[in-house]
Structures are given as structure tokens and as C-alpha cells.
N, C-alpha and C positions, 0 to 999 in steps of 0.2 A: 504495497500498500505505500501510495505518497507521501500519505501523513498529514492529509487534507482532502474532505469533500467538494465534490462539486456537481454542477447539476447541468442537464440540458435545454434549450430552446429554441424554439422558429422566432426568430423578430423578425418584422415585418418591418420594410421602407420600401416605402413607395415607389417605381421606376423597373424595380429588380425585386428577380424571387427573394420570398423568404430564406430568411438563411439558419443552419441550424449551427447556433455556438454552445457550447462545453463553457462555460465560467465557475468559478468558484461558489460554492457554496451561499457563501455570506460574509460579512464586518471579518469575522471571529477566526476563521481560518487562520492557520500561519504552519509552516516547519519547512526549515533553515536547518537540518540535522551537518551540514559539510560545512558551518557558519556562513557559505557563501554568498546571502543576501549583505549580511552584517559587516564581512570583510570590504561591501563595495557599501554602505555606509548609508542602507537600507533598512531604517527601523525596524521591533517588531506589526506594531503600532499604523507601519502605512502598507510591510510585506504585502496587507491582499489587495490592496489599492487597484494594481494594476489584471486584477483578474476578477472583476466587475464592470457589468455591464453600466454605463454612467447617461443620463438625462441630455449629456452635450455630446457626449460621440452618440448618442442617434444623429441628434441634430445635423453634425458634419457629416453622416455617413446620406443623411438625406441631401446635404448639398451636392455629396457626389456623385447622386443616383440621380440627378437634375444637370450635370455641367458637360460639356461638351467636354472627355478630356479625354481622346485615344489622341492628341498630341501634345500632350503640356506631360512633363518629368516629372514622379511630385512624391515631396517625403512627405511621410506623416509621423510629427514627433510625439513624444509619450504614448502609443501608441498602446497602451495596452493588452485590447482580446487586438485591435487591431480593426475593430469594424465600418470606420471608415474607407479603409485599405485592401484590405475582401469587396468592399463595396464595387470601388473604381476599377481594381483590378476581373473582379468577373465583364466591369463592362470593356476592357481590354486598356487599360490606362498600363503608363512605366508607370509603375508605383515602386517601390520602399518602402519599409518599415521601421521603426527604429522605439529602440521603453533602453531602458536602461536595468528593470529588474533582471533576475539570473533565468524567471519558467519563464518570460513573454513569448521567446521562439516560439517554447518547444507546445502551448498553448495557439499560438499561432498552427502553426502546423497540423496540429490536429484538427482545428477548425475548419484548413484547406482540406485536409483530406475528410471530415465528415460531407463536405458540401464540392467532392469530387471537384477538386480546380486544382489545373498547376501551381509548381514553385510560388512563390511571392517573395522576389529580395529583402532580408530580414538584415539590421545593422543595429548588436547592443552597443550603445553611445553614452554617456552624462556628456551635458551640456557646458561643460568645459572639460570633455575629451575635447581633442587635435586629431578628430578620423577624416584623415586624407585617404579610404577610401571609399567615403560613403558619397565624394564629388560635388555635383551642383545641381541644383530643382531651377526649374523655373515656377513650379506654385507650390510652395510647405501652406501644408496643413496640421492643425492641433485644437483639442479637446479642453477643458478646464487643465488648463499647464499654465496657469498666471496663478499660483497658487501659491506663491511669495511675495515679495513688497520690487524683490530683484530690484534694487538699488543701482549694484555695481553693472547693470545689464548687461550680463549673463548669456541667457535663453538667446536677447536681441544677439548679443558677439555672434552666437551661435548660427544660429542664421544671414548672416551674412558670411559666417564662410559656407558657407552651400549653397546659394541663393546666385543670380546668375544676374547680372547689372540692373537685366529687365525681369523683374521676376513680382508674382503677387504672395499676399501672406496672408491665410484664409484663418482663425482663429472664433472657437466659440465659446463664450464664458461666459457660464450662471453667475455673472456678476459678483463676484466677488469682492473689488474697489481697488485689485494694481493695477489693476491697466493704466493711471496719471504717468507710473512711473520705467515702464515698456513702450506706449507711445511715445516719451517723451529722449529714448533709447532712438527706436525706428524712425521717431521723425530725423536725427542726430543724421543715421544714418544712409534717408532720403526716400525713404517712405512716405507717401502722401494716406492718409488716412482719414477714414470712413467708416461708421460703423449703419446695423438696424437693427429691429430687436427681433427676437430671436422665441416672444411668447407664444406658449402654441399648448395642443393635448396633443399627449401621446396613446399612442392605441392603444396602449391598454389603462387607459384613462389619468394615468396622472399627470398637471400640473409640469409644466416647463414659463424659467422665466428664464430671460438671460438674451445675449451681446448676437450679434454676427459680426467682425471686428475683421475688417478688412485692408489691407496696405497694398500698396504699390507703386512703383518707381520703374 
């Protein structure tokens, strides 16, 4: 046994066929027998967060289902279960998923198998890493990634290292209140900012309040 419990769900995303997703059972799951996550700086309290389906991630997946993606090279930041990447991949996009968690790759691989999908590139990286193998992208996406104030601009610096000179960054944020620092750093890097409300009711009846943040240069 892996030391944690999982569940299986069919997730509806308008515009694509339902996806069969394996996720952690709940936020109480934790297993780090070899200390790999601890060595990477992932504390027990945040260990399970990668393996849950979050409302912001479902909004991002919907955006990928609506967007013409076949001509773009896409990077998903902090992908977790990679729902948005799976949707873009199913639609034929050139998409790479990335996350820092040591189990993100194995969960993504299993969800690809469950949906009879071909391999999807994944790179395990932190935002402070100099990950030259990742390359550059025209569209960088993420959901619920502004969970810290990030006054030093670590995430914007990572985006700068992996964005083309002309690029778009698309982030779904559940109104956490950490946008001002991120916006300031992105402006310094030459990105123009706009946002729209993303308030909606998900298919399961849950309400979502948040914003779709767009940065273009």
C-alpha cells in the first residue's frame, strides 16, 4: 500500500469528454516514508494539496477547453493533478506540466493511463530552480499559485526565464489577495495586465468566486 488513500471521479469539463481522475481521498492523507518530500521542503500540512482537485483548477481546465491551443507551446505551473494540462493535451496542444511535489508525476501518469491518453511531458521543478531543460513557452498557465505574497518576485522571475519575448500568462486566482506584488513584478517584466471575474457554479453545485488574471507582452 502506498500509505495514502485515493478516490476516482469523472470530471466534467465543457467542450471535452469527461475525464476519469484519480486523486487523494482528502486533505488528511500523508505519506513520506523515505523523507523525500521533507527533503524538498514540503511540510506535512501542505503535502496532500497537490493531489486534490481544486475549484480554480477546474476553471483553468475550462479555459483550456475553450481556447484554440494547437499552435501554442504551453507550460502549466504547479500543476498538481494537471487537470488543465490533461484537457489541453486531449485537444492536441503542445503542453508541459510542472510541479515541485515528488508524487505529481506518478499521479499524472496514472490519470493519463485511466483516460487512454498518450504521454504528456512533465518536469519536476521549483520556482527557484534554474531548470534549463524546461525551455520557453508562449502561454504559461496556473491556478491558485499566488498563495504567498512573494515580495521577492520568485514566481515572476521563473516565468521570465521560461517565457518567450512575446508571451501570455493566464492565472486563475480565488481572490487570495496576493495579486498586487505579483502584478508589480510582472509589470516590471513588461507584461500588461487585465482581469475578469470568474464567479460561477461548478457542475457539482459548489460556488466559486475568483478572477482570471491575464498578462501579455
